N, C-alpha and C positions, 0 to 999 in steps of 0.2 A: 355510548353509542357503540363502541367497539364490542362490547358484551352482546348487544343486541344483534349485531352483524354475525357474531360467532354462533348465536342460537339459530339464526336463519340458516347458516351453512350446515349445521347439525341437522335441522329439520329438512333441509333439502336432501341431504345425504340419506337420511332415514327413509324419505319418500322414494328416492331412487332405488335403494336396496329393496324396499317393499315392492316396487313396480318390477324390478328386475326379477325378483323371487317369483312374482306371479307368472312372468313370461317363461321362466325355465321350468316351471312345474311340469312334471309329466303326468299324463292322464292315468287314471287308475287302471291297473291291468285288467284286461278282459279275460273271462274265463276261457280255458282251452277249448278248442273246437272239438265237437263230438266226432270221434273217429273210431272205427273198429279196424284195427291193424291186424292183418292176417298174413302170417309168415308160413310159407309153404315149402316143404322139403320133401326128400326122398324121390326126386324125379330121377328118371333113368337117363335122361339127356338134356341138353340144352336147346334141342330142336323145337320149333313151333312156338307156341305161346300158352299162357295160362288163361284159362276162362274162370272167372269167379262170379258167383251170384249170392245174393243175400235175400233170404226169404222171411216172411213174417208170419206164415201160416203153413200147414201141412197140406193145403189144397194142391199145390203144384210141385212141392219139394220132392226130390231134386231134379225131376225130369223136365219140367217146363220152365226154362230160365226166362222166357219172355213174360212169365207172371211174376217174376222176382221183383222185389222192392228196388233193387240196384244190381247192375251187371257191370263188370269190369274186365279189361283184358290186360294182362301184364307181361313184361319180357321176362325171360328166364335167363339167369346167370349162374354159373357154378352149380347147377342142378337144384337152384332155389328161385322162388319168386315171392313177391310181395304184393298184396292188394290192400289198399286203404279205402275203406268206405267212409265217406265224410259226410257231415250234416245229418247223421242218423239220429232219430228221435228215440227216447227210451222205449223199451218194449222187449218182447221175447222174439228171438231170431234164430236162424240156422244158416250156415254158409255152406255152399257145395262148390267144389273146384274140379276142373277137368284139365288134363295135360293134353291140349289140342296140338298133338305132334306134327300134323300136316297143315296146320293153319287154315282149315276150312271152316272155322267158326262153330264147330259142333262136335258132339261125342260120337265117335265112330263105334259101331257095334258089329258083332258077327251075326250069322244067320238066326241064332236063337236069342239075340238081344244082349249078349255078354259084351261088356266094354273091351274094345281093342286098345283104348288109350287109358292113361292113369286117371283115377278118380280119388276124391277124398271128400270129407265132411267135417264140420266142426265137431269138437269132442272126439275126433277120430272114430266117429260112429261108422259101424259097418252094417251092411245089410245081410239078411239071411234069405237066400233064394230071391234076390232082388235088391234094389237100393235101400239104404238105411231109412229108418222112420224119422219124421220130423222131430218127434219126442225124444229120440236118442241123440240128435244133433243140436237140440235147442239149447239156448242160454239166455240168461236174463241180462239186458243191457240197461244200465241206469244213467248213462251219459258220460261224458268225458272221454278218455282214452281207454280202450280195452284192447289188450294184446291176445291174439289166439295163435295156435300153432296147429297146422294140419299136415299130416303125413299122407302122401299120395301112394295109392295101391295100384298094382298092375295085376289083373286076373288072368 
């Protein structure tokens, strides 16, 4: 009879270990969120804010931010800023940035249309007699995390 009671205790212990193991199991890790992480540097001051826009076509790049896939505003610290575009689907994109020094939410230009505030684009693309072309700033995004660096230029 004692032997049978011992087996019961072992069986109960095994059942408890199995049940406890099932409780403490952690779920399988989920894939990292899709994010395009943009580090912006070469700002001439910490004044104002950074305007960032993510474009998926040449149609509006870079002048019509309202047609961008996503737009963000970022704080400037130590002449640097960061914009994180999250939930981005794989595809071809280009990023444009504006150092909005007076925080009016737009790029200020002079009487002939030249920027008075700092501008930049992915691939550090530069324009010739105008803004850079989408094709020069474009990059392929396959998902996951992508780190980009953009240097701001003042004309």
